[in-house]
C-alpha positions as CSV (number, residue, x, y, z in Angstrom):
1,M,-15.3,-13.8,-0.9
2,D,-18.7,-16.0,-0.7
3,G,-20.1,-16.1,2.7
4,F,-17.7,-13.6,4.0
5,T,-18.8,-10.3,5.7
6,M,-16.7,-7.0,5.6
7,S,-17.2,-6.2,9.2
8,T,-13.9,-5.7,10.8
9,K,-12.1,-2.3,10.6
10,K,-8.5,-1.8,11.7
11,A,-6.0,1.0,10.4
12,T,-3.1,-1.3,8.8
13,R,-0.6,0.7,10.6
14,Q,-2.3,-0.8,13.9
15,A,-2.2,-4.2,12.4
16,F,1.7,-3.2,11.7
17,G,2.3,-2.3,15.3
18,E,0.9,-5.5,16.7
19,A,2.7,-7.6,14.2
20,L,5.8,-6.2,14.7
21,A,5.7,-6.6,18.4
22,K,4.6,-10.5,17.9
23,L,7.5,-10.7,15.3
24,G,9.5,-9.2,17.9
25,E,9.0,-12.5,20.0
26,T,10.8,-15.2,17.7
27,R,13.2,-13.0,15.5
28,T,15.5,-11.8,17.8
29,D,17.5,-10.1,14.6
30,V,14.6,-7.5,14.2
31,V,15.4,-3.9,15.6
32,V,13.1,-1.1,14.9
33,L,13.9,2.6,14.3
34,D,11.7,5.5,14.3
35,A,11.7,9.5,13.9
36,D,9.8,10.5,16.9
37,L,6.4,9.2,15.8
38,S,6.3,6.1,17.3
39,V,3.0,6.7,18.8
40,S,1.7,7.6,15.0
41,T,3.4,4.7,13.2
42,K,2.3,2.1,16.4
43,S,6.1,1.0,16.7
44,E,5.5,2.2,20.2
45,L,4.0,-1.4,20.6
46,F,7.6,-3.0,19.7
47,A,9.1,-0.3,21.6
48,K,7.2,-1.2,24.8
49,K,8.1,-4.9,24.8
50,F,11.8,-4.9,23.4
51,P,13.2,-1.5,24.6
52,D,16.8,-2.7,23.6
53,R,15.7,-3.3,20.2
54,F,14.1,0.1,19.7
55,F,15.9,3.3,18.7
56,E,14.2,6.5,18.8
57,M,16.0,8.6,16.3
58,G,14.1,12.0,16.8
59,I,13.1,14.1,13.9
60,Q,16.2,13.1,11.6
61,E,14.8,10.6,9.0
62,A,18.0,10.6,6.7
63,N,20.2,9.8,9.9
64,M,17.7,7.2,10.7
65,L,17.8,5.8,7.4
66,G,21.7,5.6,7.3
67,T,21.7,4.2,10.8
68,A,19.2,1.2,9.7
69,A,21.4,0.6,6.7
70,G,24.3,0.1,8.8
71,L,22.5,-2.2,11.0
72,A,21.3,-4.0,8.1
73,L,24.8,-4.5,6.8
74,A,25.9,-5.8,10.4
75,G,23.4,-8.5,10.2
76,K,20.2,-7.3,11.5
77,V,16.8,-7.0,10.1
78,P,15.8,-3.2,10.7
79,F,12.2,-1.7,10.1
80,C,12.8,1.9,9.7
81,C,9.3,3.8,10.4
82,S,7.7,7.3,9.8
83,F,5.2,9.0,7.8
84,A,5.5,8.0,4.0
85,C,6.0,11.5,3.1
86,F,8.5,12.2,5.3
87,V,10.6,8.7,5.2
88,T,10.4,8.8,1.2
89,G,11.4,12.6,1.5
90,R,15.0,11.5,2.0
91,Y,15.1,9.8,-1.3
92,D,18.6,10.5,-1.3
93,Q,19.6,8.2,1.7
94,I,17.2,5.5,0.6
95,R,18.7,5.6,-3.1
96,V,22.2,5.3,-2.0
97,S,22.7,4.1,1.7
98,V,19.8,1.7,1.5
99,A,19.2,0.3,-1.9
100,Y,22.5,0.9,-3.8
101,S,24.1,-0.6,-0.9
102,G,22.3,-3.7,-0.6
103,A,21.3,-3.0,2.7
104,N,18.3,-5.3,4.3
105,V,16.0,-2.2,5.5
106,K,12.4,-2.5,5.8
107,I,10.9,1.0,5.1
108,V,7.5,1.6,6.9
109,G,5.5,4.6,5.7
110,T,2.3,5.0,7.5
111,H,-0.3,7.9,6.8
112,A,-0.3,7.5,3.3
113,G,-2.9,9.0,0.7
114,V,-5.4,12.0,1.2
115,A,-7.4,10.2,3.8
116,I,-5.4,11.1,6.6
117,G,-7.6,14.2,5.7
118,D,-7.2,17.3,8.1
119,D,-3.0,17.1,8.1
120,G,-3.4,18.4,4.8
121,Y,-0.7,18.0,1.8
122,S,2.7,18.7,3.9
123,Q,1.9,15.2,5.5
124,Q,0.0,13.2,2.9
125,G,1.9,10.8,1.0
126,L,1.0,11.0,-2.7
127,E,4.0,10.2,-4.3
128,D,5.7,7.7,-2.1
129,V,4.9,4.8,-4.2
130,A,6.1,6.5,-7.4
131,L,9.5,7.3,-5.9
132,M,10.0,3.8,-4.5
133,R,9.0,1.9,-7.6
134,A,11.8,4.2,-9.4
135,I,14.8,2.5,-7.0
136,P,16.3,-0.7,-8.1
137,T,15.7,-3.8,-5.9
138,M,13.1,-1.9,-3.9
139,A,10.3,-3.9,-3.3
140,V,6.9,-2.1,-2.7
141,V,3.9,-3.3,-0.7
142,Q,0.7,-2.2,0.2
143,P,-1.6,-4.4,2.0
144,A,-5.6,-3.9,1.9
145,D,-6.4,-4.6,5.7
146,D,-5.2,-6.0,9.1
147,L,-5.1,-9.7,8.1
148,E,-2.8,-8.8,5.1
149,T,-0.9,-6.5,7.2
150,A,0.1,-9.0,9.7
151,A,1.1,-11.5,7.1
152,A,3.0,-8.8,5.0
153,V,5.2,-8.1,8.0
154,E,6.1,-11.6,8.8
155,Y,7.2,-12.2,5.0
156,L,9.3,-9.0,5.0
157,A,11.3,-9.9,8.0
158,S,12.6,-13.0,5.6
159,H,12.5,-11.2,2.4
160,V,16.1,-10.5,1.5
161,G,16.5,-6.9,-0.3
162,P,15.2,-3.6,0.8
163,A,11.4,-3.2,0.9
164,F,8.6,-0.1,1.3
165,L,5.5,-1.2,3.2
166,R,2.8,1.6,2.6
167,L,0.0,2.1,5.7
168,T,-3.2,3.6,6.3
169,R,-3.6,6.1,9.2
170,Q,-8.0,5.4,8.6
171,N,-9.5,2.1,9.6
172,V,-10.4,0.0,6.6
173,E,-12.3,-3.0,5.9
174,R,-11.3,-6.5,6.2
175,V,-11.9,-8.0,2.6
176,H,-9.9,-11.4,3.4
177,P,-11.4,-14.2,5.5
178,E,-9.3,-15.6,8.6
179,G,-6.4,-17.8,7.2
180,Y,-5.7,-15.9,4.4
181,R,-2.4,-16.4,3.1
182,F,-0.1,-13.8,1.8
183,Q,1.7,-14.4,-1.5
184,F,4.2,-12.1,-2.4
185,G,4.4,-10.8,-6.0
186,K,0.9,-12.1,-7.0
187,V,-2.1,-10.3,-7.2
188,D,-5.0,-11.3,-5.1
189,T,-8.7,-11.4,-6.9
190,L,-11.2,-10.9,-4.6
191,R,-14.4,-10.5,-7.1
192,E,-14.9,-12.4,-10.4
193,G,-16.2,-10.6,-13.2
194,T,-16.1,-10.8,-16.8
195,D,-17.2,-6.6,-18.4
196,A,-14.1,-5.0,-16.4
197,V,-11.3,-5.3,-14.0
198,I,-10.5,-3.1,-11.1
199,F,-7.1,-3.1,-9.7
200,A,-7.1,-1.5,-6.3
201,S,-4.3,-1.1,-3.5
202,G,-4.5,-0.3,0.2
203,G,-7.6,1.7,1.6
204,P,-9.5,1.9,-1.8
205,V,-9.7,-1.8,-1.9
206,A,-12.7,-2.0,0.2
207,P,-14.5,0.9,-1.5
208,A,-13.8,-0.5,-4.9
209,L,-15.4,-3.8,-3.7
210,H,-18.7,-2.1,-2.5
211,A,-18.5,-0.4,-5.8
212,A,-18.6,-3.5,-7.6
213,E,-21.3,-4.7,-5.8
214,A,-23.4,-1.7,-6.6
215,L,-22.5,-1.9,-10.2
216,A,-23.7,-5.4,-10.4
217,E,-27.5,-4.1,-9.9
218,D,-26.6,-2.0,-13.1
219,G,-26.1,-5.2,-14.7
220,F,-22.2,-4.6,-14.8
221,S,-19.8,-7.5,-14.1
222,V,-16.7,-6.3,-12.3
223,R,-13.9,-8.2,-11.1
224,V,-11.8,-6.7,-8.2
225,V,-8.3,-7.3,-7.9
226,N,-6.3,-6.3,-4.9
227,V,-2.6,-5.5,-5.8
228,H,-0.7,-5.8,-2.5
229,T,2.7,-6.1,-4.4
230,I,3.0,-3.1,-6.7
231,K,6.9,-4.0,-7.3
232,P,7.6,-6.7,-8.3
233,L,4.4,-6.6,-10.0
234,D,2.8,-9.8,-11.0
235,V,2.7,-9.3,-14.8
236,E,1.3,-12.6,-15.6
237,G,-1.6,-12.3,-13.0
238,V,-2.3,-8.7,-14.3
239,V,-2.7,-9.6,-18.1
240,A,-4.8,-12.8,-17.3
241,A,-7.2,-10.5,-15.5
242,A,-7.4,-7.9,-18.1
243,K,-7.8,-10.6,-20.6
244,A,-10.7,-12.4,-18.6
245,S,-12.6,-8.6,-18.4
246,G,-12.7,-7.7,-21.8
247,G,-9.8,-5.6,-22.0
248,K,-11.4,-3.0,-19.9
249,V,-9.2,-1.8,-16.9
250,I,-9.9,0.8,-14.1
251,T,-7.1,1.6,-11.3
252,V,-7.7,2.7,-7.9
253,E,-5.2,4.4,-5.6
254,D,-4.9,6.8,-3.0
255,H,-1.7,8.4,-4.4
256,T,-1.1,10.4,-7.4
257,V,-2.1,8.7,-10.8
258,I,1.3,9.1,-12.1
259,G,3.8,6.6,-11.5
260,G,1.7,4.5,-8.7
261,L,-0.4,1.6,-9.2
262,G,-2.0,3.2,-12.5
263,G,1.4,3.5,-13.9
264,A,2.5,0.4,-13.1
265,I,-0.6,-1.2,-14.7
266,A,-0.4,1.2,-17.7
267,E,3.0,0.0,-18.3
268,C,2.4,-3.7,-18.0
269,L,-0.6,-3.6,-20.4
270,G,0.9,-1.4,-22.6
271,E,4.0,-3.8,-23.3
272,H,2.0,-7.3,-22.9
273,F,-1.9,-6.5,-23.6
274,P,-3.3,-3.0,-24.7
275,S,-6.1,-2.2,-23.0
276,K,-8.8,1.0,-22.3
277,L,-7.8,2.2,-19.0
278,K,-9.2,4.4,-16.4
279,R,-6.9,5.8,-13.6
280,I,-8.8,6.6,-10.4
281,G,-6.7,8.6,-7.8
282,V,-4.9,12.1,-7.2
283,Q,-5.1,13.6,-10.8
284,D,-1.8,15.8,-10.7
285,V,-2.9,18.1,-8.3
286,F,-1.5,18.7,-4.5
287,G,-3.6,17.4,-1.5
288,E,-5.2,19.8,0.8
289,S,-6.6,19.9,4.7
290,G,-10.3,18.7,5.1
291,A,-12.2,16.0,7.0
292,P,-11.1,12.6,5.7
293,D,-14.5,11.5,4.2
294,A,-14.7,14.7,2.3
295,V,-11.4,14.9,1.2
296,V,-11.6,11.3,0.0
297,A,-14.8,11.8,-1.8
298,K,-13.5,14.9,-3.4
299,H,-10.9,12.6,-5.2
300,G,-13.6,9.9,-6.1
301,L,-12.0,7.4,-3.8
302,D,-15.1,6.6,-2.0
303,E,-17.5,4.0,-2.9
304,A,-19.7,6.5,-4.6
305,G,-17.1,8.3,-6.6
306,I,-15.5,5.0,-7.9
307,T,-18.7,3.5,-8.9
308,R,-19.7,6.8,-10.6
309,Q,-16.5,6.9,-12.2
310,V,-16.5,3.1,-13.3
311,R,-20.0,3.4,-15.2
312,E,-19.0,6.2,-16.9
313,F,-16.3,4.6,-18.1
314,L,-17.9,1.2,-19.0
315,K,-20.9,3.3,-21.0
316,G,-18.6,5.2,-22.7
317,A,-16.3,2.1,-23.4
């Protein structure tokens, strides 16, 4: 991060659409399915270039997942797109038709978390990571910025097995420099620190970095680690970061704190390196409608909220 300015902003769903359209130029086995939301998921960018490999399935996510599984078993590499809450809501089809059948389907869930704001709980993916983590063989990837998203899409096209890619509606700051190399299954340290470590994923990564900068002014040295691959979790990397940070650990996620990133880190450290842990995220409540910035702030997921909660945690530790 030295000498790097976080200035570029782009929604990871936009970066996904652009990367998918580019991928289609060289990977003729890639096909895309959407459930009447291609404008929102940005899969429309692929559809415009490769209409013969794009399937508009209408508002019937279960059928879309079954069709994607069939295409995968026939040798195609399907990217199956919808809002995170809608596509993971068809859990039985994902569990049986995709994962249990060994179908090489890439499930793409956009509009994740409370940061979508006004649309409210019915369209906020807040439990999707927990659901996908529980399915055997399912990889779970949540990129932090546009560069990481593009690299993750390229990787997932060659990844063997089902995977869930979680994306933002809101623009997020770029936290990586040009030339960044995505490493599936490995944590990504963005800032060094010795007093504590923040593990963050997706949209909250940039606010977590800003929070660490603010905490430095108070004399706290806080490491920030981007967990783009929530499953399989980099156990060795997580434990090493916790040990290097005095066993004081914070997780930040735009998702319920139950079963998501916080749950994954807690499970890992509970087994391998018991640590003092603070989970920042949606605290076992339903989401609500409101201006995106206001809803994010209410759940303590903006820079100010993360800074305050980490400061309180460290002072009480």
